[in-house]
Structures are given as structure tokens and as C-alpha cells.
C-alpha positions in Angstrom: 0.0 0.0 0.0 2.8 2.4 0.8 4.7 4.1 -2.0 8.0 5.9 -1.7 8.4 9.5 -2.9 10.8 10.1 -5.7 13.6 12.2 -4.1 14.9 13.2 -7.6 11.9 15.3 -8.3 12.1 19.0 -7.2 8.4 19.0 -6.4 7.2 15.9 -4.6 3.6 14.7 -5.0 1.8 13.1 -2.0 2.2 9.4 -1.7 -0.6 7.0 -0.7 0.6 7.1 2.9 0.2 10.9 2.9 -3.3 10.6 1.6 -4.1 8.0 4.2 -2.9 10.2 7.0 -5.0 13.1 5.8 -8.0 10.8 5.3 -7.8 9.2 8.8 -7.4 12.6 10.5 -10.8 13.7 9.3 -13.3 13.2 12.2 -15.9 12.1 9.6 -13.6 9.5 8.0 -15.9 6.5 8.6 -18.9 8.3 7.0 -16.7 9.3 4.1 -15.4 5.8 3.7 -19.0 4.6 3.4 -19.7 7.3 0.8 -16.8 6.1 -1.2 -17.8 2.4 -0.9 -19.7 0.9 -3.8 -22.0 -2.1 -4.1 -20.3 -5.3 -5.3 -21.5 -6.1 -8.8 -22.2 -9.8 -9.6 -23.9 -11.7 -12.3 -26.5 -14.4 -11.7 -23.9 -17.2 -12.4 -21.6 -15.9 -9.7 -24.5 -15.7 -7.3 -25.8 -19.2 -8.2 -22.3 -20.8 -7.8 -21.6 -19.0 -4.5 -25.0 -20.1 -3.1 -24.5 -23.7 -4.2 -21.0 -24.0 -2.8 -21.9 -22.5 0.5 -24.8 -24.9 0.8 -22.6 -27.8 0.0 -20.1 -26.6 2.6 -22.7 -26.6 5.3 -23.9 -30.1 4.3 -20.4 -31.4 4.2 -19.6 -30.1 7.7 -22.6 -32.0 9.0 -21.4 -35.3 7.4 -17.9 -35.3 8.8 -16.1 -34.0 11.9 -14.2 -31.2 10.1 -14.8 -27.5 11.0 -17.4 -25.6 9.0 -14.7 -23.0 8.3 -12.6 -25.6 6.5 -15.5 -26.6 4.3 -16.2 -22.9 3.5 -12.6 -22.3 2.7 -12.6 -25.3 0.3 -15.7 -23.9 -1.3 -14.2 -20.5 -1.7 -11.2 -22.1 -3.5 -13.6 -23.6 -6.0 -15.3 -20.2 -6.4 -11.9 -18.6 -7.2 -11.0 -21.4 -9.5 -14.1 -20.7 -11.6 -12.8 -17.1 -12.2 -9.3 -18.5 -13.0 -10.8 -20.8 -15.6 -12.2 -17.8 -17.5 -8.7 -16.9 -18.6 -7.8 -20.3 -20.2 -5.6 -19.8 -23.4 -4.1 -22.1 -25.9 -0.7 -21.6 -24.3 0.4 -23.0 -20.9 -0.6 -26.6 -21.4 1.5 -29.6 -20.4 1.5 -32.9 -22.3 1.5 -35.8 -19.9 1.9 -39.2 -21.6 1.4 -41.3 -18.4 -1.4 -43.8 -18.6 -3.9 -42.2 -20.9 -2.4 -39.1 -22.5 -3.6 -35.7 -21.2 -3.1 -32.1 -21.8 -3.0 -30.5 -18.3 -3.4 -26.9 -17.3 -1.6 -26.8 -13.9 -1.6 -24.1 -11.3 1.7 -25.1 -9.6 5.0 -25.7 -11.5 4.7 -29.5 -11.9 2.6 -32.1 -13.6 -0.5 -32.4 -11.5 -1.2 -36.1 -12.2 2.4 -37.4 -11.9 3.1 -35.6 -8.6 0.5 -37.8 -7.0 2.9 -40.6 -7.6 5.9 -38.6 -6.3 7.2 -37.7 -9.8 8.3 -34.1 -10.4 8.0 -32.8 -14.0 8.6 -29.0 -14.2 6.1 -26.9 -16.1 5.4 -23.3 -15.6 2.1 -22.8 -13.7 -0.8 -20.8 -15.1 -1.5 -19.0 -11.8 -2.3 -15.3 -12.3 0.1 -12.7 -10.9 -0.2 -11.7 -7.3 -1.6 -8.3 -8.3 -4.3 -10.0 -10.4 -5.1 -12.5 -7.7 -5.6 -9.7 -5.2 -8.2 -8.0 -7.3 -10.0 -11.2 -8.1 -10.1 -12.5 -4.5 -11.2 -9.1 -3.1 -14.3 -9.1 -5.3 -15.1 -12.8 -4.9 -14.6 -12.7 -1.1 -17.1 -9.9 -1.0 -19.6 -11.8 -3.1 -19.0 -15.0 -1.0 -19.4 -13.2 2.3 -22.6 -11.5 1.1 -24.2 -14.8 0.1 -23.0 -16.5 3.3 -24.5 -13.7 5.5 -27.8 -14.0 3.6 -27.8 -17.8 4.0 -27.2 -17.3 7.8 -29.9 -14.8 8.1 -27.5 -11.9 9.0 -28.6 -8.4 8.0 -25.1 -7.3 6.8 -24.2 -5.3 3.7 -20.9 -6.1 2.1 -19.4 -3.2 0.0 -16.3 -2.6 -2.0 -14.1 -0.1 -0.3 -11.7 2.6 -1.6 -8.1 3.1 -0.4 -7.0 2.4 2.2 -10.0 -0.1 2.7 -10.7 -3.2 0.6 -14.0 -4.3 1.9 -16.7 -2.7 4.2 -19.2 -4.8 6.2 -22.0 -2.6 7.5 -24.3 -3.8 10.2 -26.9 -1.0 9.9 -29.2 -2.5 12.7 -26.4 -2.3 15.3 -24.6 0.7 13.9 -21.3 -1.3 13.4 -19.0 -0.8 10.5 -16.1 -3.3 9.8 -13.3 -2.0 7.6 -11.2 -4.9 6.1 -8.2 -5.6 3.9 -8.7 -8.7 1.9 -6.1 -11.4 1.8 -7.8 -14.4 0.3 -5.4 -16.3 -2.1 -6.6 -19.9 -2.4 -4.8 -22.9 -0.8 -5.0 -24.9 -4.1 -6.6 -24.7 -7.5 -7.7 -27.8 -9.3 -5.9 -28.3 -12.6 -7.8 -28.6 -15.9 -7.2 -31.6 -18.2 -8.1 -32.5 -21.8 -7.8 -36.1 -23.1 -5.6 -36.2 -26.2 -3.9 -38.5 -28.6 -0.4 -39.9 -28.0 2.1 -37.3 -29.3 5.0 -38.4 -31.5 8.0 -37.0 -33.2 11.1 -38.1 -35.2 14.4 -38.6 -33.4 17.8 -37.9 -34.9 17.8 -41.3 -36.6 14.5 -40.6 -38.3 12.5 -43.0 -36.1 9.1 -42.2 -34.7 9.2 -41.9 -31.0 6.6 -41.1 -28.3 7.0 -37.7 -26.7 7.6 -37.4 -23.0 6.4 -34.6 -20.7 6.7 -31.2 -22.2 4.8 -28.0 -23.1 2.3 -28.3 -25.9 -0.2 -25.7 -27.1 -3.8 -26.6 -27.2 -4.8 -25.1 -30.6 -8.4 -26.5 -30.4 -9.9 -24.8 -27.4 -13.4 -24.7 -28.8 -13.3 -28.4 -29.6 -11.7 -29.5 -26.3 -13.7 -31.2 -23.6 -12.4 -29.7 -20.4 -12.2 -31.7 -17.2 -11.5 -30.9 -13.5 -8.6 -33.1 -12.3 -9.5 -34.0 -8.7 -6.9 -36.0 -6.8 -8.5 -39.0 -5.0 -6.9 -40.9 -2.1 -6.6 -44.7 -2.5 -5.3 -45.9 0.9 -1.7 -44.5 1.2 -1.6 -43.6 -2.5 -3.4 -41.2 -4.8 -5.2 -41.4 -8.1 -7.1 -38.7 -10.0 -10.7 -38.3 -11.1 -11.6 -36.5 -14.3 -14.9 -34.6 -14.1 -16.2 -33.2 -17.4 -17.0 -29.5 -17.7 -17.9 -30.0 -21.3 -17.0 -27.8 -24.3 -16.4 -24.1 -23.9 -18.7 -22.1 -26.2 -17.2 -19.5 -28.6 -19.5 -16.8 -27.0 -20.1 -15.9 -23.4 -16.9 -17.6 -22.3 -16.9 -15.5 -19.1 -20.0 -17.3 -17.9 -19.0 -20.8 -19.0 -16.8 -21.7 -16.1 -19.3 -20.6 -13.4 -22.3 -22.3 -15.1 -20.4 -25.5 -15.7 -19.0 -25.7 -12.2 -22.5 -25.2 -10.8 -23.8 -27.9 -13.1 -21.3 -30.6 -12.1 -21.4 -29.9 -8.4 -25.2 -29.8 -8.3 -25.7 -33.0 -10.4 -23.4 -35.1 -8.2 -24.0 -34.2 -4.5 -21.1 -36.5 -3.4 -18.5 -34.6 -5.6 -18.0 -31.8 -3.0 -17.2 -34.4 -0.4 -14.6 -36.1 -2.7 -13.1 -32.8 -3.5 -13.0 -31.8 0.2 -11.2 -35.0 1.1 -8.4 -33.9 -1.2 -8.5 -30.3 0.1 -8.4 -31.3 3.7 -5.4 -33.6 3.1 -3.7 -30.7 1.2 -4.4 -28.3 4.0 -2.9 -30.7 6.6 0.2 -31.1 4.4 0.4 -27.4 4.0 0.4 -27.1 7.7 3.7 -29.1 7.6 3.1 -31.4 10.4 4.8 -34.1 8.4 7.9 -32.0 8.1 8.2 -31.6 11.8 8.2 -35.3 12.3 10.9 -35.7 9.6 8.7 -37.6 7.1 8.3 -36.7 3.4 5.2 -34.6 2.8 2.0 -35.9 1.4 2.3 -35.7 -2.5 -0.7 -33.3 -2.6 1.4 -30.8 -0.7 3.0 -29.9 -4.1 -0.4 -28.8 -5.4 -0.7 -26.1 -2.7 0.4 -22.5 -3.2 3.8 -21.5 -1.7 4.9 -25.1 -1.3 8.5 -24.1 -2.1 11.2 -26.2 -3.9 10.8 -29.9 -4.5 12.1 -32.3 -1.8 14.0 -34.3 -2.7 14.9 -32.2 -5.7 15.4 -34.3 -8.9 18.7 -34.0 -10.7 16.9 -32.7 -13.8 15.0 -29.9 -11.9 15.7 -26.6 -13.6 17.6 -23.6 -12.2 15.9 -20.2 -12.1 16.0 -18.1 -15.2 17.1 -15.1 -13.2 19.0 -15.1 -9.9 20.6 -18.1 -8.2 19.1 -21.4 -7.1 16.5 -23.6 -8.4 12.9 -23.1 -9.5 10.2 -23.7 -6.9 7.0 -25.7 -7.3 5.2 -22.6 -6.0 6.9 -19.6 -4.4 6.0 -17.8 -1.2 4.3 -14.9 -2.9 1.2 -17.0 -3.5 0.7 -18.1 0.2 -2.9 -18.7 1.0 -4.9 -16.1 2.9 -2.7 -14.1 5.3 0.0 -16.7 5.5 2.7 -14.3 4.2 4.8 -12.6 6.9 4.5 -9.3 4.9 0.7 -9.6 4.8 0.5 -10.3 8.6 2.7 -7.3 9.4 0.8 -5.1 7.0 -2.5 -6.3 8.4 -1.5 -5.6 12.1 -0.2 -2.2 11.1 -3.4 -1.2 9.4 -5.6 -2.4 12.2 -3.6 -0.4 14.7 -3.6 2.6 12.4 -7.3 2.5 11.8 -8.0 1.8 15.5 -5.8 4.7 16.6 -7.7 7.1 14.4 -11.1 8.7 15.3 -13.8 6.1 15.8 -17.4 5.8 14.7 -19.7 8.8 14.9 -22.0 8.7 17.9 -25.2 9.2 16.0 -27.1 6.5 14.2 -26.1 6.2 10.6 -29.7 5.4 9.5 -29.6 6.2 5.8 -27.4 4.3 3.2 -24.2 6.3 2.7 -22.6 4.1 0.0 -23.0 4.4 -3.7 -25.5 1.9 -4.9 
């Protein structure tokens, strides 16, 4: 949030911190923050998918001993995934020849299917940049919370804030306003997969050979049947389940991922439970209890954001294109939620800063201040 002033300029312009200080010194800053806040726009497909996933999370928490918060977090990861899937391109696919050949669209830097067997095959992930993820998750978290509050019978309004505030939750009945900064990167994102033919090439001797793992463009996106690749535990091992999302239409591609995710999770009520079994194992591995005991992590650990460099690192694992050392499977910049040290420090600082400023006005804020 903070920006440095350019000392080389003769006339310095105010930085964001300066604007924040001025804003927070205003005795009416809460009311003005509400005036700057805007309603979160959503389409019916986002609303339907959010409602469905929240309902499935509640049902899932009743059928197993896990915390409701874990089921909701897993549901939110699916919600974010639907937004990521809107940005699929013909680039970024990995050819995996293992078993039946697949083109895989991974979100960590390794083959999603083979890592379940402990095999690392480096391939650049398709995860959006941290700045893009921030904008996506801020909006989707607002949508998700709004639908969750409605489902729970809570009369709370969720708004999109303006700097230095990401989200505003307004309890008009009790005259309470919550100012929030959103840190909501997902724990994991399910890879997409498309069945394909065995890929071949000629070697130096002119013989036809089968290709091994490697990048391969998907030049037929409109003819491809996309699948969710959901890891499934089989005792101490893992397999994968392919769930068809169907073909992506040439028009209204922004709506396709939401509508198809809603379709497959509503048609098979057990699917969320199977997905959650993977998510819960991934969360446990991310918590690194296995590392403390000195054992190798669960293979699904390598499908979580910020999982680091492979252990043990294969001899063929590539070095970084810039700087020293080796490539990671997923670097620390994509840690889930507020699991980055920088985010924790920033969050604490902003809470103290907002808390030390002037508080809520004494009178009842009866009329809507925000921009509808």
C-alpha cells in the first residue's frame, strides 16, 4: 500500500501514505469511507455458484467432523477457480503421456497427475500474478461473504471499499462498520485436463518416438472437452478423477466456467465431499506437520500455493532463469490467505492505524451512505 516518494523530483507529490494520514485525521472518515464504498457487482452465475458452494459446505460439515470453516474455505477455493478458468488460453498446457495421455493446465509448477505418484516434472504454472489475484479475490470474497451472510440470516451489507480499505461490512441495525483488507489467495486450484492422442516425433535417426512430458499448445480450445482433475486418495496412494466441464462455447466464455462448475457440483452431490477429502489432506500437508516429524510430505502438498522447492529435488529440476538457485514448485508470494509474513505485518499495522484514528460517529447512521 505504501509508496516511496521520488527524491529526484524537485516538487514531490503526495504518496498513498500521505493521503491515508489526511483521510484518517478527518473526524468524519468513517462516514466518508462509506460514501466512497460501492456495491459489489455480480452476475447471476456468480451468485448461483456461490450459493451452491456455500450450501454444499454446510452439508459437508454435518457429514464429517471437520470444521465448518474448513468446508467454507474449500468452497471458496472452488469459487476462485471458476474465475481463473475464464482466462484459459491455448498456451500454458503440459503434455502428460502417463497412462492415458492428457493435456494438463496446472496451477503449480509441476505435472498435477504425476506428482500424485511422487514424480516431479517441471512446467510453468498458469497462476495469475499476485496483483491480479488480489483484485480477483477481493471481489469474490465480498460476493462469497454477502451470500454467506444471507444464508445465515444476517442483515449485513458487504461493500467494495476505496483506499485504504478493501471491503466494508456494514451492520446497519447495530450501527457497526467493519473495515477490512482482503487477503484471500486460495490454498489450491484444481488443474484442468483435456484427453488427447499420443504425441509423437522423429528422433535424430528418423525414427518415430513417443514424446515425454513437455509444453504443448492446445490449438483447439473450442473443440476441447475440459475436465476438472480432482486428486483422490486410495489408501496410502493417490489417483485422479476427471470430471467433465464439457465444451467451452465460442461466445459468453466469461459465464461458462461458473455455469459448468455449478452444473457438475449440483448433479453429483457427493462430488464436493470427494473434493473436500483432497482439500483437507492438502491443508494438513500445507500445515507441515509431516515436516516436523521428519517424514516426506503428502504428495498433494505440491499442489498447494507457496509449497516451495521440491524435496527431494530431482537432478533434472531446472535452475531459475534469473538469480541463483532452483525453480520452486510454487513460491512464497502465493501463500494462502494471510500466511505471508509481509501480509501479517501489514494487516497488524493497518488495524492499529485505523484503530488509533477517530472512531465511529455517535449518532445512528440510518440512511445508506454508500454508492448503490
